[in-house]
C-alpha positions as CSV (number, residue, x, y, z in Angstrom):
1,X,-122.6,-162.1,-11.7
2,X,-123.5,-165.7,-10.8
3,X,-120.6,-167.0,-13.0
4,X,-118.1,-164.6,-11.3
5,X,-119.3,-165.8,-7.8
6,X,-119.0,-169.4,-8.8
7,X,-115.4,-168.9,-10.1
8,X,-114.5,-167.0,-7.0
9,X,-115.8,-169.7,-4.7
10,X,-113.8,-172.4,-6.6
11,X,-110.7,-170.2,-6.5
12,X,-111.0,-169.5,-2.8
13,X,-111.2,-173.2,-2.1
14,X,-107.9,-174.0,-3.8
15,X,-105.2,-175.3,-1.5
16,X,-102.4,-172.9,-0.6
17,X,-99.8,-174.8,-2.6
18,X,-102.1,-174.7,-5.7
19,X,-102.4,-171.0,-5.3
20,X,-98.7,-170.6,-5.0
21,X,-98.3,-172.7,-8.2
22,X,-100.7,-170.4,-10.0
23,X,-98.9,-167.3,-8.9
24,X,-95.5,-168.7,-9.9
25,X,-96.7,-169.8,-13.3
26,X,-98.1,-166.3,-13.8
27,X,-94.8,-164.6,-12.8
28,X,-93.2,-166.7,-15.5
29,X,-95.8,-166.3,-18.2
30,X,-97.4,-162.8,-17.7
31,X,-94.3,-160.7,-18.4
32,X,-93.7,-162.7,-21.7
33,X,-97.4,-162.2,-22.7
34,X,-97.2,-158.5,-21.8
35,X,-94.0,-158.1,-24.0
36,X,-95.9,-159.6,-26.9
37,X,-98.6,-156.9,-26.7
38,X,-95.9,-154.2,-26.1
39,X,-96.7,-153.6,-22.4
40,X,-94.0,-153.3,-19.8
41,X,-93.7,-156.6,-17.8
42,X,-94.5,-154.8,-14.5
43,X,-97.8,-153.5,-15.9
44,X,-98.7,-157.1,-16.9
45,X,-98.0,-158.2,-13.3
46,X,-100.1,-155.3,-11.9
47,X,-103.0,-156.3,-14.1
48,X,-102.7,-159.9,-13.0
49,X,-102.8,-158.7,-9.4
50,X,-105.9,-156.8,-10.1
51,X,-107.5,-159.9,-11.5
52,X,-106.6,-161.9,-8.3
53,X,-107.7,-159.1,-6.0
54,X,-110.7,-158.9,-3.7
55,X,-112.6,-156.8,-6.3
56,X,-112.4,-159.6,-9.0
57,X,-111.6,-163.2,-8.1
58,X,-110.7,-162.8,-4.4
59,X,-107.9,-165.3,-4.9
60,X,-106.2,-164.6,-1.5
61,X,-109.3,-163.7,0.5
62,X,-109.5,-160.6,2.8
63,X,-106.5,-161.5,4.9
64,X,-103.3,-162.4,3.0
65,X,-100.3,-162.2,5.4
66,X,-98.1,-164.4,3.3
67,X,-98.8,-162.5,0.1
68,X,-98.3,-159.2,1.9
69,X,-94.9,-160.4,3.3
70,X,-93.8,-161.4,-0.2
71,X,-94.8,-158.0,-1.4
72,X,-93.1,-156.2,1.4
73,X,-89.8,-158.1,0.9
74,X,-90.1,-157.5,-2.9
75,X,-90.5,-153.8,-2.3
76,X,-87.3,-153.7,-0.2
77,X,-85.4,-155.8,-2.7
78,X,-86.6,-153.6,-5.5
79,X,-85.1,-150.5,-3.8
80,X,-82.0,-152.4,-2.7
81,X,-81.4,-153.6,-6.3
82,X,-82.0,-150.0,-7.5
83,X,-79.1,-148.9,-5.3
84,X,-76.9,-151.8,-6.4
85,X,-77.6,-151.2,-10.1
86,X,-76.5,-147.5,-10.1
87,X,-73.1,-147.2,-11.7
88,X,-71.0,-145.4,-9.2
89,X,-67.9,-145.5,-11.5
90,X,-69.8,-143.6,-14.2
91,X,-71.0,-141.1,-11.6
92,X,-67.4,-140.4,-10.5
93,X,-66.2,-139.9,-14.2
94,X,-68.3,-136.7,-14.5
95,X,-69.1,-136.0,-10.9
96,X,-69.6,-132.3,-10.9
97,X,-71.9,-132.3,-14.0
98,X,-73.8,-135.4,-12.6
99,X,-74.5,-133.4,-9.4
100,X,-75.6,-130.4,-11.3
101,X,-77.9,-132.3,-13.5
102,X,-79.1,-134.4,-10.6
103,X,-80.2,-131.2,-8.7
104,X,-81.9,-129.9,-11.8
105,X,-83.8,-133.2,-12.6
106,X,-84.9,-133.5,-9.0
107,X,-85.9,-129.9,-8.1
108,X,-87.8,-128.9,-11.2
109,X,-90.2,-131.9,-11.3
110,X,-90.4,-131.7,-7.5
111,X,-91.7,-128.1,-7.8
112,X,-94.1,-128.9,-10.7
113,X,-95.5,-131.9,-8.9
114,X,-96.0,-129.9,-5.6
115,X,-97.8,-127.1,-7.5
116,X,-100.0,-129.7,-9.2
117,X,-100.9,-131.3,-5.9
118,X,-101.7,-128.0,-4.4
119,X,-103.7,-127.0,-7.5
120,X,-105.9,-130.1,-7.1
121,X,-106.7,-129.5,-3.5
122,X,-104.1,-131.6,-1.7
123,X,-102.6,-130.3,1.6
124,X,-99.0,-129.1,1.5
125,X,-97.3,-132.3,2.8
126,X,-99.2,-134.7,0.4
127,X,-98.5,-132.2,-2.4
128,X,-94.8,-132.3,-1.7
129,X,-95.0,-136.1,-1.7
130,X,-96.5,-135.9,-5.2
131,X,-93.6,-133.7,-6.2
132,X,-91.1,-136.2,-4.7
133,X,-92.6,-139.0,-6.8
134,X,-91.8,-137.1,-10.0
135,X,-88.3,-136.1,-8.8
136,X,-86.8,-139.6,-9.1
137,X,-86.6,-141.8,-12.3
138,X,-85.9,-145.4,-13.3
139,X,-83.1,-146.1,-15.8
140,X,-85.4,-148.3,-17.8
141,X,-83.8,-147.4,-21.1
142,X,-80.1,-148.2,-20.3
143,X,-80.2,-151.4,-22.3
144,X,-81.2,-149.4,-25.3
145,X,-78.2,-146.9,-25.1
146,X,-75.9,-149.9,-24.4
147,X,-77.1,-151.6,-27.6
148,X,-76.8,-148.4,-29.6
149,X,-73.2,-147.9,-28.4
150,X,-73.7,-144.5,-26.7
151,X,-73.5,-145.6,-23.1
152,X,-69.9,-144.1,-22.7
153,X,-70.8,-140.7,-24.2
154,X,-70.7,-137.9,-21.6
155,X,-74.4,-136.9,-21.6
156,X,-75.3,-140.5,-20.9
157,X,-72.7,-140.8,-18.1
158,X,-74.0,-137.6,-16.6
159,X,-77.6,-138.8,-16.7
160,X,-76.8,-142.2,-15.2
161,X,-74.7,-140.4,-12.5
162,X,-77.5,-137.9,-11.8
163,X,-79.7,-140.9,-10.8
164,X,-77.7,-141.3,-7.6
165,X,-78.6,-137.8,-6.5
166,X,-82.2,-137.7,-7.8
167,X,-83.3,-141.0,-6.3
168,X,-81.5,-140.2,-2.9
169,X,-82.9,-136.7,-2.6
170,X,-86.4,-137.6,-3.6
171,X,-86.5,-140.4,-1.1
172,X,-85.1,-138.1,1.7
173,X,-87.8,-135.5,0.9
174,X,-90.4,-138.3,0.9
175,X,-89.1,-139.7,4.2
176,X,-89.4,-136.3,5.9
177,X,-93.0,-135.8,4.6
178,X,-94.0,-139.3,5.8
179,X,-92.7,-138.7,9.3
180,X,-94.3,-135.2,9.5
181,X,-97.6,-136.6,8.3
182,X,-97.8,-139.4,10.8
183,X,-96.6,-137.5,13.8
184,X,-97.9,-134.1,13.0
185,X,-95.9,-131.0,12.2
186,X,-93.9,-129.1,14.8
187,X,-90.8,-127.1,14.4
188,X,-89.0,-129.1,17.1
189,X,-90.1,-132.4,15.5
190,X,-88.9,-131.3,12.1
191,X,-85.5,-130.3,13.5
192,X,-85.2,-133.6,15.3
193,X,-86.2,-135.5,12.1
194,X,-83.6,-133.6,10.0
195,X,-80.9,-134.3,12.6
196,X,-81.8,-138.0,12.5
197,X,-81.6,-138.0,8.7
198,X,-78.3,-136.1,8.8
199,X,-77.0,-138.9,11.0
200,X,-78.8,-141.8,9.3
201,X,-77.7,-141.1,5.7
202,X,-73.9,-140.9,6.4
203,X,-74.2,-143.8,8.8
204,X,-75.6,-146.0,6.0
205,X,-73.6,-144.6,3.1
206,X,-70.2,-144.4,5.0
207,X,-70.5,-146.5,8.1
208,X,-72.4,-149.4,6.6
209,X,-70.4,-149.2,3.4
210,X,-67.1,-149.7,5.3
211,X,-68.4,-152.3,7.7
212,X,-70.2,-154.1,4.9
213,X,-67.2,-154.1,2.6
214,X,-65.0,-155.4,5.5
215,X,-67.5,-158.2,6.4
216,X,-68.1,-159.1,2.7
217,X,-64.4,-159.3,2.0
218,X,-64.0,-161.8,4.8
219,X,-66.7,-164.0,3.2
220,X,-65.7,-163.5,-0.4
221,X,-65.2,-167.2,-1.1
222,X,-68.4,-168.3,0.7
223,X,-71.2,-167.3,-1.7
224,X,-74.0,-168.5,0.6
225,X,-72.7,-166.3,3.5
226,X,-72.1,-163.4,1.1
227,X,-75.7,-163.7,-0.1
228,X,-77.2,-163.8,3.4
229,X,-75.0,-160.9,4.5
230,X,-76.3,-158.7,1.7
231,X,-79.9,-159.6,2.8
232,X,-78.9,-158.8,6.4
233,X,-77.5,-155.4,5.4
234,X,-80.7,-154.5,3.6
235,X,-82.8,-155.7,6.6
236,X,-80.7,-153.8,9.1
237,X,-80.8,-150.6,7.1
238,X,-84.6,-150.9,6.7
239,X,-85.0,-151.6,10.4
240,X,-82.9,-148.5,11.4
241,X,-85.0,-146.4,9.0
242,X,-88.2,-147.7,10.6
243,X,-86.8,-146.9,14.1
244,X,-86.4,-143.2,13.2
245,X,-89.8,-143.1,11.5
246,X,-88.5,-143.3,7.9
247,X,-89.9,-145.6,5.3
248,X,-88.0,-148.9,5.1
249,X,-87.5,-148.4,1.3
250,X,-85.2,-145.4,2.1
251,X,-82.9,-147.6,4.1
252,X,-83.0,-150.4,1.6
253,X,-82.0,-148.0,-1.3
254,X,-79.2,-146.4,0.7
255,X,-78.0,-149.9,1.7
256,X,-77.8,-150.9,-1.9
257,X,-75.7,-147.7,-2.6
258,X,-73.5,-148.5,0.4
259,X,-72.4,-152.0,-0.6
260,X,-72.5,-151.2,-4.4
261,X,-68.8,-151.1,-4.9
262,X,-68.1,-154.0,-2.5
263,X,-70.3,-156.5,-4.4
264,X,-69.8,-155.5,-8.0
265,X,-67.8,-158.6,-9.0
266,X,-69.1,-161.2,-6.5
267,X,-71.3,-164.0,-7.9
268,X,-73.5,-163.6,-4.8
269,X,-74.8,-160.3,-6.1
270,X,-76.1,-162.0,-9.2
271,X,-77.8,-164.6,-7.1
272,X,-79.4,-162.0,-4.9
273,X,-80.7,-160.2,-8.0
274,X,-82.0,-163.5,-9.4
275,X,-83.6,-164.2,-6.0
276,X,-85.4,-160.9,-6.1
277,X,-86.2,-160.6,-9.7
278,X,-87.4,-164.2,-10.1
279,X,-90.0,-164.1,-7.3
280,X,-90.1,-161.3,-4.8
281,X,-90.0,-158.2,-6.9
282,X,-92.7,-159.6,-9.3
283,X,-94.7,-160.4,-6.1
284,X,-94.5,-156.7,-5.1
285,X,-96.2,-155.7,-8.4
286,X,-98.8,-158.5,-8.1
287,X,-99.6,-157.5,-4.4
288,X,-99.8,-153.9,-5.5
289,X,-102.4,-154.9,-8.0
290,X,-104.5,-156.5,-5.3
291,X,-105.4,-153.1,-3.8
292,X,-106.6,-151.7,-7.1
293,X,-110.3,-151.8,-7.7
294,X,-110.6,-151.8,-11.5
295,X,-114.0,-150.1,-11.5
296,X,-112.8,-147.3,-9.2
297,X,-109.6,-147.1,-11.3
298,X,-111.4,-146.5,-14.6
299,X,-113.9,-144.2,-12.9
300,X,-111.1,-142.1,-11.3
301,X,-109.2,-141.8,-14.5
302,X,-112.3,-140.7,-16.4
303,X,-113.7,-138.4,-13.6
304,X,-110.2,-137.0,-12.7
305,X,-108.6,-137.1,-16.2
306,X,-107.2,-133.6,-15.5
307,X,-105.2,-135.0,-12.5
308,X,-103.8,-138.0,-14.4
309,X,-103.0,-136.1,-17.5
310,X,-101.6,-133.1,-15.4
311,X,-99.3,-135.5,-13.6
312,X,-97.9,-136.8,-16.9
313,X,-97.6,-133.3,-18.3
314,X,-95.8,-132.0,-15.1
315,X,-93.3,-134.8,-15.4
316,X,-92.7,-134.3,-19.1
317,X,-92.3,-130.6,-18.7
318,X,-90.2,-130.8,-15.5
319,X,-87.7,-133.3,-16.9
320,X,-87.6,-131.5,-20.2
321,X,-86.7,-128.2,-18.6
322,X,-84.0,-129.9,-16.5
323,X,-82.5,-131.6,-19.5
324,X,-82.6,-128.4,-21.6
325,X,-80.9,-126.3,-18.9
326,X,-78.3,-129.0,-18.2
327,X,-77.5,-129.5,-21.9
328,X,-77.1,-125.7,-22.4
329,X,-74.9,-125.4,-19.4
330,X,-72.6,-128.3,-20.6
331,X,-72.7,-127.4,-24.3
332,X,-74.4,-130.6,-25.4
333,X,-76.1,-131.2,-28.7
334,X,-79.9,-131.2,-29.2
335,X,-79.8,-135.0,-29.7
336,X,-78.0,-135.3,-26.3
337,X,-80.5,-133.0,-24.6
338,X,-83.5,-135.1,-25.9
339,X,-81.8,-138.4,-25.0
340,X,-81.2,-137.1,-21.4
341,X,-84.8,-136.1,-21.2
342,X,-86.0,-139.5,-22.5
343,X,-83.8,-141.4,-20.1
344,X,-85.2,-139.6,-17.0
345,X,-88.9,-140.1,-17.9
346,X,-89.7,-143.6,-16.7
347,X,-91.3,-143.7,-13.3
348,X,-91.3,-147.2,-12.1
349,X,-89.2,-148.5,-9.2
350,X,-88.8,-145.7,-6.6
351,X,-92.0,-144.0,-7.8
352,X,-94.3,-147.0,-7.4
353,X,-92.7,-148.2,-4.2
354,X,-93.0,-144.7,-2.6
355,X,-96.6,-144.2,-3.9
356,X,-97.6,-147.5,-2.2
357,X,-96.0,-146.5,1.1
358,X,-97.7,-143.1,0.9
359,X,-101.1,-144.8,0.2
360,X,-100.6,-147.0,3.2
361,X,-99.5,-144.1,5.5
362,X,-102.2,-142.6,7.7
363,X,-102.2,-139.6,10.0
364,X,-103.7,-139.5,13.5
365,X,-107.2,-139.0,12.1
366,X,-106.8,-142.1,9.9
367,X,-106.6,-140.2,6.6
368,X,-104.3,-141.6,3.9
369,X,-101.4,-139.5,2.8
370,X,-102.3,-140.2,-0.8
371,X,-105.9,-141.3,-1.7
372,X,-107.1,-143.8,-4.3
373,X,-107.4,-141.1,-6.9
374,X,-103.8,-140.1,-6.7
375,X,-102.6,-143.7,-6.5
376,X,-104.5,-144.4,-9.7
377,X,-103.1,-141.3,-11.3
378,X,-99.6,-142.5,-10.4
379,X,-100.3,-145.9,-12.0
380,X,-101.3,-144.0,-15.2
381,X,-98.1,-142.1,-15.0
382,X,-96.1,-145.3,-14.6
383,X,-97.7,-146.9,-17.6
384,X,-97.3,-143.8,-19.8
385,X,-93.7,-143.2,-18.9
386,X,-92.5,-146.8,-19.0
387,X,-93.7,-146.9,-22.6
388,X,-92.8,-143.4,-23.6
389,X,-89.2,-143.3,-22.1
390,X,-87.8,-146.3,-24.1
391,X,-89.6,-145.3,-27.3
392,X,-88.1,-141.7,-27.2
393,X,-84.7,-143.0,-26.2
394,X,-84.7,-145.3,-29.2
395,X,-85.7,-142.3,-31.3
396,X,-83.2,-139.7,-30.0
397,X,-80.1,-141.7,-29.0
398,X,-78.8,-142.5,-32.5
399,X,-78.6,-138.8,-33.2
400,X,-75.7,-138.6,-30.7
401,X,-73.6,-140.8,-33.0
402,X,-74.6,-138.8,-36.0
403,X,-73.2,-135.7,-34.3
404,X,-69.7,-137.2,-34.7
405,X,-68.8,-137.9,-31.1
406,X,-69.1,-134.2,-30.0
407,X,-70.4,-135.5,-26.7
408,X,-67.6,-138.0,-26.0
409,X,-66.6,-138.2,-22.4
410,X,-63.7,-135.8,-21.8
411,X,-62.7,-137.1,-18.4
412,X,-63.6,-135.9,-15.0
413,X,-65.9,-132.9,-15.2
């Protein structure tokens, strides 16, 4: 214990620039080290954050406004990038089937997650939030299907397109729950909130899309202005979301969708993604790690193993049922069904960002929407699915080629 205290006192005494240098060096080195031991890079950054946190080294002390700002900006950029990275063109190629599968892969895990939350004693609104965390997914395995040459097959196109709907719907459900939890439930308040969302979503997706496209086209040759305007669009959407008591991550994600088509070919988009992925998005994972108490985490996972394992099983079952029903409706092969399932398993970007927001959200009595136990269970879910999803995609996707192209995209569905 004396050694830890001695190390902590030396770490705390480091100048701010030295601390910044340590974090930057870790952001460069930790993901590479994690890859060598077959851990997802974001898990490595989370573990690094745990080591720096107040429960271990106390690297940033009790008050860390700069680190928190980096983490907050990284969270918004993570969701903005998620909106930018969704392939709208693929969504339109099989729009009807993408919508159908999107509804399936959102609603079934949402139901299972809600029932799980209720079964473990959570109130209705937090339980629905648990369901909303399972409803979305991160397309972590797209590079694998690209490398295997199946990215243009219809089941993959439908799955990628379904992400537009699943991420949007899950965040809207999440946003309604956050607002109701903080302000208290009332029929009138719920109606007002739904009206605000009904105005807000088209305002961002249609109004901001057109205004942003017009403004971005005027600055197409000025990369610096283009870059700053994209940041401004994200900030404005997040601010409007905050104004109507929605989480800023909802506005950031919708803003990414809104300007998706307008910035596809512009070099400034690559610079923004570099800006986010090089520093701020990794900072979000590190800052998230700061709030994790490793002793409490291990104790929670052991003492509440049923919750953590139940969360993983609910996701696996929910996504499997959605993929099985979708594949049967569309006449896809078993290999296609299994690949669709594997692609929708990883719970990283939207899930972690929303879980952190829910953990920080308190009601009038000061109670957290999601407690430490559920946050730790979500971290287990993130670790399990970020490994399982790519492994299963690598296993099942080649079977689609062996089926002789039966699932080749047949045009608009």
